[in-house]
MIFILUM-698047 format. One record per residue: residue in one letter; x, y, z of N, C-alpha, C in turn. Coordinates in nm, 2 decimals, padded with zeros to 4 digits, always signed. Atoms other than C-alpha are relative to their C-alpha. Example, Ala and Ser with C-alpha at 12.3 -4.5 7.8 and 13.67 -1.06 7.14 Angstrom:
2
code|n_u|n_v|n_w|ca_u|ca_v|ca_w|c_u|c_v|c_w
A|+00.09|-00.12|+00.00|+01.23|-00.45|+00.78|+00.09|+00.12|+00.00
S|-00.09|-00.11|+00.00|+01.37|-00.11|+00.71|-00.08|+00.11|+00.08
This chain:
148
code|n_u|n_v|n_w|ca_u|ca_v|ca_w|c_u|c_v|c_w
M|+00.06|+00.08|+00.08|+00.74|-02.96|+04.85|+00.08|+00.00|-00.20
T|-00.10|-00.01|+00.14|+00.95|-03.03|+04.51|-00.07|+00.02|-00.11
D|+00.03|-00.03|+00.18|+00.96|-02.89|+04.15|+00.00|-00.07|-00.05
D|-00.04|+00.12|+00.15|+00.93|-03.19|+03.89|-00.08|+00.05|-00.10
I|-00.03|-00.02|+00.19|+00.90|-02.99|+03.63|+00.06|+00.01|-00.08
K|-00.04|+00.04|+00.10|+01.08|-03.08|+03.38|-00.01|+00.19|-00.12
T|+00.02|-00.06|+00.10|+01.21|-02.83|+03.16|+00.05|-00.08|-00.21
P|-00.10|+00.09|+00.09|+01.29|-02.96|+02.81|+00.08|+00.02|-00.06
E|-00.11|-00.04|+00.04|+01.59|-02.95|+02.64|-00.01|+00.03|-00.13
A|+00.01|-00.04|+00.18|+01.66|-02.88|+02.27|+00.08|-00.08|-00.08
N|-00.07|+00.14|+00.14|+01.75|-03.16|+02.00|+00.12|+00.11|-00.04
E|-00.17|-00.04|+00.08|+02.11|-03.09|+01.83|-00.07|+00.12|-00.13
E|+00.02|-00.10|+00.09|+01.91|-02.93|+01.55|-00.05|+00.09|+00.00
Q|+00.07|-00.14|-00.05|+01.69|-02.67|+01.73|+00.10|+00.14|+00.08
I|-00.08|-00.14|-00.08|+02.00|-02.49|+01.89|+00.10|+00.05|-00.14
L|-00.07|-00.08|+00.11|+02.20|-02.53|+01.52|-00.06|+00.08|-00.03
Y|+00.05|-00.08|+00.01|+01.89|-02.35|+01.37|-00.01|+00.11|+00.08
A|-00.05|-00.13|+00.08|+01.88|-02.11|+01.56|+00.11|+00.03|+00.07
K|-00.16|-00.10|+00.02|+02.29|-02.02|+01.62|-00.07|+00.04|-00.18
I|+00.02|-00.06|+00.15|+02.16|-01.98|+01.25|-00.10|+00.18|-00.02
L|+00.10|-00.13|-00.05|+01.87|-01.74|+01.37|+00.03|+00.17|+00.01
E|-00.03|-00.02|-00.08|+02.07|-01.61|+01.61|+00.11|+00.11|-00.15
V|-00.10|-00.04|+00.08|+02.36|-01.51|+01.33|-00.03|+00.07|-00.13
G|+00.05|-00.05|+00.09|+02.16|-01.41|+01.06|-00.07|+00.17|-00.01
M|+00.09|-00.21|-00.06|+01.90|-01.13|+01.28|+00.12|+00.06|+00.04
Y|-00.11|-00.09|-00.07|+02.26|-00.99|+01.43|+00.03|+00.09|-00.22
I|-00.06|+00.04|+00.21|+02.39|-00.99|+00.99|-00.13|+00.19|-00.05
G|+00.11|-00.11|+00.12|+02.03|-00.81|+00.86|+00.01|+00.18|+00.09
L|+00.03|-00.18|-00.10|+01.97|-00.56|+01.24|+00.13|+00.05|-00.08
M|-00.10|-00.09|+00.07|+02.33|-00.47|+01.10|-00.04|+00.09|-00.12
I|+00.03|-00.06|+00.15|+02.27|-00.39|+00.77|-00.08|+00.09|-00.01
L|+00.03|-00.06|-00.02|+01.99|-00.24|+00.85|+00.00|+00.12|+00.07
L|-00.12|-00.05|-00.06|+02.17|-00.01|+01.07|+00.06|+00.09|-00.08
V|-00.03|-00.09|+00.09|+02.37|+00.10|+00.82|-00.02|+00.05|-00.08
T|+00.09|-00.02|+00.08|+02.15|+00.15|+00.55|-00.08|+00.10|+00.03
F|+00.03|-00.09|-00.11|+01.98|+00.36|+00.79|+00.04|+00.14|-00.01
V|-00.09|-00.15|+00.03|+02.22|+00.62|+00.81|+00.05|+00.05|-00.06
L|-00.05|-00.12|+00.15|+02.36|+00.64|+00.45|-00.13|+00.06|-00.02
Y|+00.04|-00.08|+00.01|+02.03|+00.72|+00.40|-00.04|+00.11|+00.01
M|-00.01|-00.16|-00.01|+01.96|+00.99|+00.65|+00.09|+00.07|+00.02
T|-00.01|-00.14|+00.02|+02.19|+01.11|+00.62|+00.11|+00.07|-00.13
G|+00.01|-00.03|+00.02|+02.22|+01.20|+00.34|+00.13|-00.06|-00.16
I|-00.14|+00.03|+00.07|+02.56|+00.95|+00.21|-00.01|-00.07|-00.12
M|+00.05|+00.07|+00.15|+02.33|+00.75|-00.05|-00.14|+00.09|+00.00
A|+00.12|-00.14|+00.07|+02.09|+01.01|-00.23|-00.13|-00.13|-00.02
P|+00.15|+00.06|+00.02|+01.72|+00.90|-00.20|-00.05|+00.04|-00.13
A|+00.03|-00.01|+00.13|+01.56|+00.82|-00.53|-00.10|+00.11|+00.03
V|+00.05|-00.04|+00.00|+01.29|+01.01|-00.42|+00.03|+00.14|+00.18
P|-00.08|-00.05|-00.13|+01.40|+01.36|-00.17|-00.08|+00.00|+00.15
I|+00.13|+00.03|-00.11|+01.23|+01.30|+00.16|-00.10|+00.08|+00.06
E|+00.13|-00.08|-00.13|+01.04|+01.58|+00.30|-00.02|+00.03|-00.16
L|+00.16|-00.01|+00.07|+00.84|+01.53|-00.08|-00.06|-00.09|+00.04
L|+00.00|+00.17|-00.10|+00.75|+01.18|+00.13|-00.13|+00.01|-00.01
P|+00.12|-00.06|-00.10|+00.44|+01.29|+00.29|-00.06|-00.01|-00.08
N|+00.11|-00.03|+00.10|+00.32|+01.43|-00.06|-00.03|-00.20|+00.00
Y|+00.09|+00.08|+00.07|+00.29|+01.05|-00.17|-00.05|-00.12|+00.09
W|-00.03|+00.05|-00.09|+00.25|+00.85|+00.19|-00.20|-00.02|-00.06
V|+00.17|+00.03|-00.04|-00.21|+00.93|+00.13|-00.02|-00.08|-00.11
L|+00.07|+00.03|+00.20|-00.19|+00.78|-00.26|-00.01|-00.12|+00.04
P|+00.01|+00.16|+00.05|-00.27|+00.44|-00.32|+00.15|-00.03|+00.00
V|-00.17|+00.12|+00.05|+00.02|+00.14|-00.37|+00.04|+00.02|-00.12
H|-00.08|-00.02|+00.13|-00.02|+00.17|-00.71|-00.03|+00.13|-00.04
D|-00.08|-00.09|+00.05|-00.02|+00.50|-00.76|+00.09|+00.09|+00.04
Y|-00.13|-00.11|-00.07|+00.23|+00.63|-00.53|+00.13|-00.15|-00.09
L|-00.13|+00.07|+00.10|+00.44|+00.32|-00.69|+00.02|+00.09|-00.14
E|-00.06|-00.02|+00.22|+00.43|+00.46|-01.10|+00.05|+00.04|+00.02
T|-00.06|-00.17|-00.05|+00.43|+00.79|-00.97|+00.13|-00.01|+00.07
I|-00.19|-00.10|-00.01|+00.79|+00.80|-00.80|+00.11|-00.11|-00.08
N|-00.11|+00.05|+00.07|+00.92|+00.54|-01.06|-00.01|+00.07|-00.14
H|-00.09|-00.16|+00.11|+00.84|+00.77|-01.35|+00.03|+00.08|+00.05
E|-00.11|-00.15|+00.02|+00.92|+01.09|-01.19|+00.08|-00.05|+00.07
Y|-00.21|+00.02|-00.09|+01.25|+00.95|-00.99|+00.04|-00.16|-00.01
L|-00.09|+00.04|+00.10|+01.32|+00.67|-01.14|+00.07|+00.04|-00.10
H|+00.06|+00.06|+00.13|+01.23|+00.69|-01.47|+00.01|-00.09|-00.05
R|+00.13|+00.14|+00.11|+01.10|+00.38|-01.56|-00.11|-00.10|-00.05
D|+00.08|-00.03|+00.00|+00.87|+00.33|-01.75|-00.08|-00.13|+00.02
H|+00.10|+00.06|-00.09|+00.70|+00.01|-01.58|+00.06|-00.03|+00.14
V|-00.06|-00.05|-00.14|+00.72|-00.01|-01.22|+00.05|-00.10|+00.11
V|-00.08|+00.11|-00.08|+00.94|-00.17|-01.01|-00.03|-00.05|+00.17
T|+00.08|+00.16|-00.09|+00.80|-00.51|-00.79|+00.11|-00.01|+00.02
G|-00.05|+00.07|-00.07|+00.90|-00.74|-00.59|+00.17|+00.03|-00.02
W|-00.09|+00.01|-00.08|+01.27|-00.82|-00.69|+00.12|+00.13|-00.05
G|-00.03|-00.17|+00.12|+01.28|-00.45|-00.92|+00.12|+00.02|+00.09
W|-00.12|-00.09|-00.06|+01.46|-00.34|-00.64|+00.11|+00.02|+00.01
L|-00.15|-00.01|+00.02|+01.80|-00.46|-00.71|+00.07|+00.05|-00.11
A|+00.00|+00.01|+00.14|+01.82|-00.32|-01.02|+00.01|+00.24|+00.02
V|-00.02|-00.14|-00.02|+01.78|+00.04|-00.79|+00.04|+00.03|+00.14
L|-00.05|-00.03|-00.13|+02.00|-00.03|-00.47|+00.11|+00.11|-00.01
G|-00.01|-00.14|+00.01|+02.15|+00.28|-00.58|-00.01|+00.10|+00.08
K|+00.10|-00.16|-00.03|+01.90|+00.55|-00.44|+00.05|-00.09|+00.20
G|-00.02|+00.04|-00.25|+01.96|+00.53|+00.00|-00.13|-00.01|+00.05
D|+00.11|+00.09|-00.04|+01.56|+00.45|-00.02|-00.03|-00.18|-00.07
F|-00.05|+00.17|+00.04|+01.62|+00.07|-00.17|+00.09|+00.03|+00.04
V|-00.17|+00.06|-00.08|+01.95|+00.03|-00.02|-00.04|-00.07|+00.15
N|-00.02|+00.06|-00.21|+01.80|-00.05|+00.32|-00.16|-00.12|-00.02
F|+00.11|+00.11|+00.11|+01.59|-00.37|+00.11|+00.08|-00.09|+00.03
L|-00.19|+00.12|-00.02|+01.98|-00.56|+00.13|-00.08|-00.03|+00.15
G|+00.07|+00.11|-00.17|+01.83|-00.64|+00.50|-00.11|-00.03|+00.05
I|+00.07|+00.08|-00.09|+01.54|-00.64|+00.55|-00.02|-00.21|-00.15
A|+00.00|+00.19|+00.01|+01.57|-00.97|+00.29|+00.09|-00.05|+00.02
V|-00.09|+00.07|-00.06|+01.86|-01.07|+00.51|-00.05|-00.07|+00.13
L|+00.03|+00.04|-00.10|+01.64|-01.10|+00.77|-00.17|-00.12|-00.08
S|+00.12|+00.11|+00.02|+01.33|-01.27|+00.56|+00.04|-00.17|-00.05
G|-00.13|+00.17|+00.08|+01.63|-01.53|+00.37|+00.05|-00.02|+00.06
V|-00.01|+00.06|-00.12|+01.74|-01.60|+00.72|-00.04|-00.18|+00.07
T|+00.06|+00.12|-00.04|+01.47|-01.89|+00.79|+00.05|-00.08|-00.16
I|-00.05|+00.04|+00.09|+01.58|-02.00|+00.44|+00.08|-00.09|+00.06
V|-00.08|-00.07|-00.06|+01.92|-02.03|+00.56|+00.08|-00.15|+00.12
C|+00.02|+00.04|-00.08|+01.86|-02.20|+00.89|-00.06|-00.13|-00.04
Y|-00.01|+00.13|+00.04|+01.66|-02.49|+00.72|+00.10|-00.07|-00.06
V|-00.19|+00.07|+00.10|+01.97|-02.56|+00.52|+00.07|-00.05|+00.03
G|-00.12|-00.01|-00.11|+02.19|-02.55|+00.76|-00.06|-00.17|+00.10
I|+00.00|+00.18|-00.07|+02.02|-02.83|+00.96|-00.07|-00.20|-00.06
L|+00.01|+00.08|+00.08|+01.93|-03.08|+00.70|+00.12|-00.07|-00.01
P|-00.06|+00.06|-00.03|+02.31|-03.23|+00.70|-00.07|-00.03|+00.08
T|+00.14|+00.04|-00.18|+02.17|-03.29|+01.09|-00.06|-00.16|+00.03
L|+00.18|+00.14|+00.03|+01.84|-03.46|+00.99|+00.00|-00.07|-00.11
L|-00.07|+00.09|+00.15|+02.00|-03.68|+00.68|+00.14|-00.10|+00.10
R|-00.04|+00.13|-00.15|+02.26|-03.83|+00.97|-00.08|-00.06|+00.11
K|+00.09|+00.06|-00.07|+02.01|-03.88|+01.21|-00.09|-00.08|-00.05
K|+00.12|+00.06|+00.10|+01.85|-04.01|+00.95|-00.16|-00.03|+00.09
Q|+00.13|-00.03|-00.09|+01.53|-03.86|+01.08|-00.05|+00.07|-00.18
T|+00.07|-00.03|+00.12|+01.34|-03.90|+00.77|-00.07|+00.12|-00.05
A|+00.11|-00.05|+00.04|+01.01|-03.74|+00.79|+00.03|+00.17|+00.14
Y|-00.03|-00.17|-00.04|+01.16|-03.40|+00.95|+00.10|+00.06|-00.11
L|-00.13|-00.01|+00.09|+01.46|-03.40|+00.67|-00.07|+00.05|-00.12
L|+00.11|+00.05|+00.12|+01.15|-03.44|+00.45|-00.11|+00.21|-00.01
M|+00.09|-00.15|+00.02|+00.96|-03.15|+00.54|+00.10|+00.17|+00.03
A|-00.10|-00.12|+00.02|+01.25|-02.93|+00.58|+00.06|+00.00|-00.16
L|+00.00|-00.06|+00.14|+01.29|-02.99|+00.27|-00.08|+00.06|-00.14
A|+00.12|-00.11|+00.02|+00.94|-02.86|+00.18|-00.02|+00.15|+00.02
E|-00.01|-00.17|+00.00|+01.01|-02.57|+00.34|+00.08|+00.08|-00.08
V|-00.10|-00.08|+00.05|+01.32|-02.47|+00.18|-00.05|+00.08|-00.14
I|+00.11|+00.05|+00.12|+01.12|-02.59|-00.15|-00.09|+00.14|+00.00
I|+00.16|-00.19|-00.01|+00.84|-02.33|-00.08|+00.06|+00.18|+00.02
L|-00.09|-00.14|-00.01|+01.03|-02.08|+00.07|+00.07|+00.11|-00.13
V|-00.02|-00.07|+00.18|+01.24|-01.97|-00.24|-00.06|+00.02|-00.07
L|+00.07|-00.02|+00.12|+00.98|-02.07|-00.47|-00.09|+00.23|+00.03
A|+00.01|-00.17|-00.03|+00.80|-01.72|-00.25|+00.07|+00.02|-00.06
A|-00.14|-00.08|-00.08|+01.11|-01.59|-00.20|+00.04|+00.08|-00.23
S|-00.07|-00.07|+00.14|+01.16|-01.59|-00.63|-00.16|+00.10|-00.05
G|+00.17|-00.04|+00.06|+00.80|-01.47|-00.72|-00.08|-00.14|-00.10
I|+00.02|+00.06|+00.11|+00.73|-01.76|-00.91|-00.14|-00.06|+00.14
L|+00.10|+00.00|-00.06|+00.46|-01.87|-00.61|-00.02|+00.10|+00.11
T|+00.11|-00.11|-00.04|+00.22|-01.65|-00.52|-00.13|-00.02|+00.01
A|+00.07|-00.01|-00.03|-00.07|-01.61|-00.32|-00.09|+00.08|-00.01
G|+00.07|-00.18|-00.06|-00.41|-01.35|-00.31|+00.07|+00.03|-00.15
H|+00.00|-00.07|+00.15|-00.36|-01.33|-00.69|-00.10|-00.02|-00.13
């Protein structure tokens, strides 16, 4: 009995998307590893001393954020959204860089395949990829939100 099942082959844009995703994933993971080491070794001092963290984990999220922002970051307003960029000098916030890279690599993947879709005149896929980029960028910017 012969096996007539054919494995589907990936097209050019799928391969390109996967290559970009692979590179972005490795960059994000490397950043996470480096920033974790900086945090755990104390090379970058955290905003909240590690030994005090368990005291705050029991708080509701809003109370946790208010306490951390007032007691340790000395801010009148709660740092949310992209506000972490202002406190990148703290070891417990610098790890957000890797998370941001991993979260944003999908946008880069879609942007990366746009020229291929345009060259191949795949208008429907091009429009869907463009829409995806726009929606993801708006969501990442905080302009487009859900659940509020």
